[in-house]
N, C-alpha and C positions, 0 to 999 in steps of 0.2 A: 515443664519446656512450655515459652511462649510463642508457635509457630508464626512466621509471617501470615497474615491473613491478604485476601483480596484487599486490591486496591480499587475503593469506593467512595470518589469523594462527593458522591451526593447521600453519602450516611451523616450521622452523628460523628464526631471524633473521636466520642466515649464508649468505645465502641472495642475493648483489645483485641478481638480474633478480625481486625480489620487493618489495612496499613493506610496509614493519612495520607500518605504521600509516596511513592516510587520515582525511578529515572533510570534506563538505559535497563531494564531489566523486561525479563518478558515472560509473562504468568504459566505455569501448569498444575497439573495436580498438586503437586504437593509442595510449591514456595514457588520462588523461582528460580528462570535459568538467565544467564549473561545474555545479551545481544553487543554481537564482534562490531569493533570499529570500520568506518566507511574508508576503502583502498580507493583509489585513484586507478581508473583503468583505460582514459584517454582522453584528452586535449579537447575543448568547450569546441564547436563549433567555429562557426565568422561569426566575430564578434557583434554584440548586438540581435542576436539570433536566438531568443530565450525558446527551453525546448517545451514542446506543449503533450506532445505524442510519444510513446517508442512503444513500439512494438515489432517482438521476433517472429518469424514466420519458418518455416520447416516444409519444405518443397516435395512433392509427393514422390520426388528421386532420395530425397533426403538431407538435401542441401541444407545448410540455415545460412538465413539473414535475419540482418537487423534493420529498420527504419525507424528515423528520428524525424517527427515535425515543427518545424518552428512559426512562426508568423509568418515568413514571407517565402520560406523554402522549405524540402524538403531534403530529405539525407540519408544515404545507405552505408553501414561502419563496412570497410574493406574488408577483404578475406581475410588479414595478417589483424584484423582489431589494431592498428596503426594510425587510422586516418579515418576520415567523412570524407565521403567520396558525394559529390549535391548528385542528388539524384530527379532535381528543379526539371521540368518540360523543357522543351528547347523551344518551344514557340508557346506566345501567348505573355509571358512573362512573367513575374515573382508572382504569388499572391497574398492577397489582400486579408486574411485572416483578419477580424476584429481585437480591439485589445483585449478586452474578457474572454475568446474565443477559444477553439483549441479544435482537434483535427480527431474525427474517427473512422473505422477504418472494417474492413474485410476479410474474406482467403474464401476464393472457389477455383480449386483445383492448383493450378500456376498461375492465375490469378489473384492478386491485388487490386483493393479498391479502396481510396481515401477520400474521405471531404470533411469541408469546414465551412458551409451552410453560404459559402459568399460565393467562391468559385467553382467551376464546373466541376464535376466530380473525375478525381483522378486514377488510372489505373497504369501498374504496373506487371508483366511477365516475367516469373521467377525462373522461367527456362534462359536465361541471358540476356536480359533485359539490363540498359546503364540507364536509360531516365523512364520520371512519369508521362504519361501523355492522356489530351485531356478524352475522358470517357460520356461523351455529349449525348444528352437524349437524342431521338430513341435508340442509341447504339450502346449510350450507357443509362445510369440513372438522374431523373431530371434532379439540377441541383437542390442540395439536402444536405442535413447536418448530420443523420446519425444515419448505420448503416452495419446490418448483421446479414448472416447465412442462416435460413431457419430450412430443415430441410432441403429442400433441394431447388430453393431460391434465393437469389438475394434480393435485400428488404430495404428500401431506404424509406426514413422516415423526417418530421420538419422539412418539410418542404420549403424554397425561397420564396414559393407563390402563395403557401398557405401552411402555418404552422400545428395544423394538428392534422395534416396528411401524414396516410402510410402507403408505399405504393410498391411492388412486387415483379422482381422480373418474370420471364415465362419461364416451364420446367425445366429445371437442367442447362438454362437459357442467358448466363449472365450479364450479356449483352444485348439482349430483344427486349426492349420494352415498351414498345406499342401496344397499350389494349388488344386483348383479342381470346374469346375466346376457347381459340383453339390451343395457343403456349398459353393461356392460362394469367398472362399479364394483365397485371387492374393494377386500381390502388382504393384508398376508403379513406374519406374523413369522418374521422371521430368527432360527432356533436358536442359530444361534452368533457369537461377535464381541463380544460385550459390548452397550452401550448404542451407540445411533443418533449420532454427532455431528457430523454433516455431509450435505450434500445435495446437488445440481447437477444441471443438467436439459440440455435440448438434443433433440438425437432421441435420445440417450440417456439413464439417468438415471447418476451413482453413488453408491451410496451410501456415505459415513465412520462405521466404528466406531472404539472404541476399539481392538478387536486386529482389527481385517479390515476391505477393501475391500470391493465388490460393485459389479459392472454390474449394469443394471434395463434389458433389450431387449424391446420390445414383439416377440409375441410370438402375439399373435391369440387368442380365443376356443380352448377354454375357460380357460386359464390367464392371459392377457391379456398380463405380464409375467412373462419368468426371471427368477432371480437367479444369476447367475458370480460367482464367488469370485474375484476378480481378486489376493489376497494373503491368506493366513491369519493373517498375525501382522503385518503392517504397519499402522498406524491413528493416530489423529490423539489426541490432547486439549484441542486448541487451536482452537474451531470456527472460530473467525474471523479465523484465516490464510489460508481457505483464499478464491481466487483465480484465476475461470480468464478464458481468451481465447480461444475458437475453440474447441479440442476438448484444446484444452492446459490442464493445471488446475498448479496450485500450490498445495501447503502444508506445514505444519510438521509434522514426520510427530513419533511417539515414537524416532526412528534419527535422527533431521534432516529438514532442509528437501529437498524430491521436486519433483519434475516428473514429470507424468502426460501422455501423451500417448496421445487413442486410446483412453482407460479401460484401458491393456494394456501399455504401454511405458512405467516409471517410473527415472527419474533420478536419481541422489543429485550433484546439486548442491552440496549444501556440504558433502561427504565431501572431509576434505583439503581444504578450503578454508577455511569458518565455523564448521560444527557442533562439536566441541569448546570454540572461544571462546564459541559464541553459550549450549549448556548450563549453561557456567562462570557466564555472565554474569545469565542469568534463570533464577526458581527456578519450581521447578513449581506452586508455590502463585501463582506470577503470571502464569501462561500465557492465562490470562483476560482479561487486558486486551490480551494482541496482537492487531491488529488489520492487515489487508494489502486492497491494492488492487494493478490493473493501470495503469501507464501506457504508453498506446498508443502515443503519438507517440514517446518512448524507449527504448519496448522495455523498459520494466524492471516485474520484481516488485518490489512495495516494502512489506517486513514491519515495522510499526511496533513494538517489545520494549523491556518495561520495561528498565533496567539497572541505574541509582540505586532508593534506596527515594522515588519522589517516588508521594504517594498516591495510589491509582487513577489513573494516570499512565506514557503511556507515554514515552522520551524519546532512542529514538535511530529511526532509519528505514534498513535495511539494504537497499540499493537490487542487484538481481542482472538482470543483461543477459544479455539471453537468447542474443543473437546471438555473444558471443564467450564466455559462459561465465561472467563473470568479476564480484564482486561491488562495490559503493559504501558508505559510510558518510555518514547525514545526521545533524547535530544536532538535534534539535528535540523539545521540549516539549509531548506532544499527550493528547487522549483517543481519538483518532480521524482515521485516516487512510482518503478516500473517494475516489473520481472526481463531478462534477457537471455538470450545461450549464445558466450563468449564462439566463436568457429576462429580458429588460427590455423594454418596451416602451415606445415616449414617446409625448405627447399634449399636449396647448397647456397642462395645466395643471404638467408637469414636463419641457419639453422646454431649457426653462433652465439644467437643471444641463448639459448639451453644448456648448451655444453658445460661441464663442471671446470673443464680447461680448455681458453678461447682456442679456436684455428686446432683442437685435438679433438680428432671424430671418435677415433679411440677410447677416450673418457665418458663414452656415452654410456649409462647402467641398462641400456634396449637398443636392441635391434634397430637397421635403418627401415624396417615396414613393420614396423612398430606401429598400428592404428592410433596413437597418440602424438604421432608425426603428423597426422591427415587431420586433425580435429581433438575439440575439446567441446561437450555440449552438455556442461553443467548448466544449470538450470540458477539463476541469481538474482538475487536482490539488489535491485542498484539505486542508485540512486542521481540526477545531476545536484549540483552542492552550487552553493551563490555565486561561483567564479563560470557557472552550468559546464563542472568538467564530469566528466560520467565515469564515476567507481561502484564498485563493490561493497556488501557489507559482510565482509569473509577477513579483516584481521583481529586485529586485539581485540581481548572483551574491554568493553568501552569502561570507564570510572561509574561505578555503578551506587546507588543509593536507596535503602529500602528505610524506613519511617513507620514505627508502628501504631496505631491509635491512641488514646489516654487510659492509662492501665493503674486502677486502685492498690496496692500492691497490700495495704490491707486496708480492709474496707470501714469509713466513716472516722477514718482518723488517718496523720501524715505518718511519710514512711523515710524512713533515710537509706537509697539506696547506694554501698555498696561495691558490686561489681556483678558482671553480669559476660558469658559466652556466645559472642555471636558462631554460630552454626555452620558453616561454608563446607560442601563437600567438594576437595582439591584445594589447590595452595593460590592462595590472594595476596597480592600487592597491596601495601598500603592499608594493611585492615583495621577501622579505628571504630570507635563506637560514640555518641556525641549524648548525653539526655537531657533531656526538656523537663522542666518543670513548672507547674502552678497552684494555685490552693483553688481557684475556684474556675470553674467552667466558661464562664464569660470573658475570663482573663489570657491575654497572649502567652502561650507556653513559653518559658525565657531558657536559654540555652547553656548548658554549662559547660566545665572546663572537657575538653573532649581528649578518650583516654586510645592512645593504641592498643592492640592486643599484645600482653605478654610472652613469654616462652612457655607456659601452662595454657595458650587459649583464653585468657581471660582480657577481662576489658576494666580492670579496678576505677573506681569511679566515687567519689561523696556529693551527692545530690540532694535532698531534702522536699520533700512537698507532698500534697496529696495526692496527687495524678501527675504521672512520670509519661513522656513519651519517650521510645529508644532508635535515636536514626546512626543507621550504618552506614559505612561509606569505607568504599573501595577505590586503589588508584588504577590506571591501566595498566592492562596487563594480566598474569596470571594465565594459572588455569583450573580453574574452579568451574564448577558445573550446575550446584545446587545451591540456593542458599534459602533456611528450612526455619530460621530464628533464633529465638535466643534460649538459653541452656542455663543452667546454676547461678541463676537472679539470688544475688545476696543483698537481701535487706531487713532490715533495722525496724521495730514499732517507735513510733512517736507516740507523742501526747494529740489531743484534737484539735 
């Protein structure tokens, strides 16, 4: 059997144990899983408002909220998931997020705070608010780009007055920012490392800079927080590629894709795998477009990047599977990848939308007091498409392709490839195999006739060459779960 190896675009293709290319599959320990297609969930917000940030919240009482920030407005998804409510402040006018800017946010108890670096930090109360309000200093953070919650402090970073300044609220006082040895509110300028480019909270804070990483640890009075250099050189310019899960943080650094654990151990998860390919395909001027999120269910770091020159959009999503350390690739044009929890509540005015027989409540398969009528709380991996519509990756299996590396079936000689059996577990739509051949490694492989799978599961073909690649393709749909490789490969030895 020839297994489908890891996708390693940075490695030579003369490696049968690798895959030279993949699309719309995600890796696991034994081959690849399918990736589900995007399903529209809700229409775009106002025309011309590009989504910059999407975030869900669970209030202390258990109610779920979803917010989205654009260049000029803030929105809240309504309780039925059928439309966007404008949650922009009612006084002060629209916001002025820069052309290549974005929003960051944090939650403290029932309060959420959003910042874009130029407008007054915005506050929203989850206990029943309808619009954001200004949280102007000292009742809120100074105008800043980054927000996080570290222990019982709200932290702001990259002040509009100093791009290397970090400040924090009073202890358990998110709206008390006047420096005081009593409340412990204060700020500090980081003297080296360049401007701040990211901030992650938790039991400790991690401050990202252009050329440095710093750990922010609670130290008690009189200094409150101590800043320890994790790296004096490594930093990031791609703020929205930072995504974290527990004590693990992923980000696109100035030298490749990294994984940091416990704000101490940094792993080069892209080195020798995708880093070179990534920097060859994405220009530094486009880094601001890249976004990222965490797929907890599939244990993936999803990094959306621009490759083709699509205006203000990304067109590929790289998927890093942290248990196996391998990468996949998904083709989807998007403004933003994110995670959200849809919450849909039903009542007499909208319950017809889920009845098997319209206007017939007796056709329901569950009782009226079922929790499923109150809300749905499944975490969805989502994206805003090129039309700014929000949808989830929960549809049919996307058309997938996997291409092996160069295989010398008969070392030192040419070989005639007669047949191969693509190994997929489950039903597959439109399964075909295309052989590619070349006699010299410096030549571009030439595709031969594509062969559909026959009734015996084989793809008959006739392709002669010294080196062979096998590309398998599937169509939309099906019910397969594992793509494993090729078996029953039939070849004949030829002359040198």
